C-alpha positions as CSV (number, residue, x, y, z in Angstrom):
1,M,-84.0,29.2,68.2
2,I,-81.4,30.7,70.6
3,G,-78.6,29.7,68.2
4,F,-80.4,31.4,65.4
5,I,-80.6,34.7,67.5
6,I,-77.0,34.5,68.4
7,A,-76.0,33.9,64.8
8,G,-78.2,36.9,63.8
9,L,-76.4,39.0,66.3
10,I,-73.0,37.9,65.1
11,I,-73.9,38.4,61.5
12,G,-75.3,41.9,62.2
13,A,-72.2,42.9,64.2
14,L,-69.9,41.7,61.4
15,A,-72.0,43.6,58.9
16,R,-71.7,46.8,61.0
17,L,-67.9,46.3,61.2
18,I,-67.7,45.8,57.4
19,K,-69.9,48.7,56.5
20,P,-67.9,51.9,56.5
21,G,-69.0,54.9,58.5
22,K,-71.0,55.3,61.7
23,Q,-74.3,53.6,61.8
24,N,-77.0,54.9,64.1
25,L,-78.4,51.5,64.9
26,G,-79.1,50.0,68.3
27,L,-78.6,46.5,69.5
28,I,-82.1,45.4,68.6
29,A,-81.8,46.8,65.0
30,T,-78.5,45.1,64.6
31,L,-80.0,41.8,65.8
32,L,-83.1,42.1,63.5
33,L,-81.0,43.0,60.5
34,G,-78.7,40.1,61.2
35,I,-81.6,37.7,61.5
36,V,-83.1,38.9,58.2
37,G,-79.7,38.7,56.6
38,S,-79.3,35.2,57.9
39,L,-82.6,34.2,56.5
40,I,-81.7,35.7,53.1
41,G,-78.3,34.0,53.2
42,G,-79.7,30.6,54.2
43,T,-82.3,30.9,51.4
44,I,-79.7,31.7,48.7
45,A,-77.4,28.9,50.0
46,S,-80.3,26.5,49.9
47,F,-81.0,27.5,46.3
48,L,-77.3,26.9,45.5
49,G,-77.6,23.4,47.0
50,T,-75.1,23.9,49.8
51,G,-77.5,22.9,52.6
52,Q,-80.8,23.6,54.3
53,I,-82.0,27.1,55.1
54,M,-81.4,26.7,58.9
55,E,-78.1,24.9,58.5
56,L,-74.8,26.7,59.2
57,N,-72.5,26.5,56.3
58,V,-69.7,28.8,54.9
59,I,-71.6,29.9,51.7
60,G,-74.7,30.7,53.7
61,F,-72.7,32.6,56.3
62,I,-70.9,34.7,53.7
63,V,-74.1,35.5,51.8
64,S,-75.8,36.3,55.2
65,V,-73.1,38.9,56.1
66,I,-73.3,40.5,52.6
67,A,-77.1,40.6,52.8
68,A,-76.9,42.2,56.3
69,V,-74.4,44.9,55.0
70,L,-76.9,45.7,52.2
71,L,-79.8,45.8,54.7
72,I,-77.8,48.2,57.0
73,G,-77.3,50.5,54.0
74,V,-81.1,50.4,53.3
75,A,-81.9,51.0,57.0
76,E,-79.5,54.0,57.0
77,S,-81.0,55.5,53.9
78,L,-84.5,55.1,55.3
79,S,-83.6,56.6,58.6
80,G,-81.8,59.5,56.8
81,R,-85.0,60.2,54.8
82,R,-87.1,60.4,58.0
83,R,-84.7,62.9,59.6
84,V,-84.8,65.1,56.5
85,T,-88.6,65.3,56.3
86,R,-89.1,66.4,59.9
């Protein structure tokens, strides 16, 4: 479980480095987006037959980072909409 949280934090941090521009996300949001991205990446890697969902592998890691980058984009767009409506 601790390894999963650390992997989520690393994936979230890498996604924030890859995503251009400034993100207004805190450490907890980065961690949560990284964990969700990790779950998505693990699921896709499992469907591709490269390993189990909780297993660390290259394909799962790459897909996890891509999923986290996309999730950061979604989180930014949702937070931008909230600021506009206020």
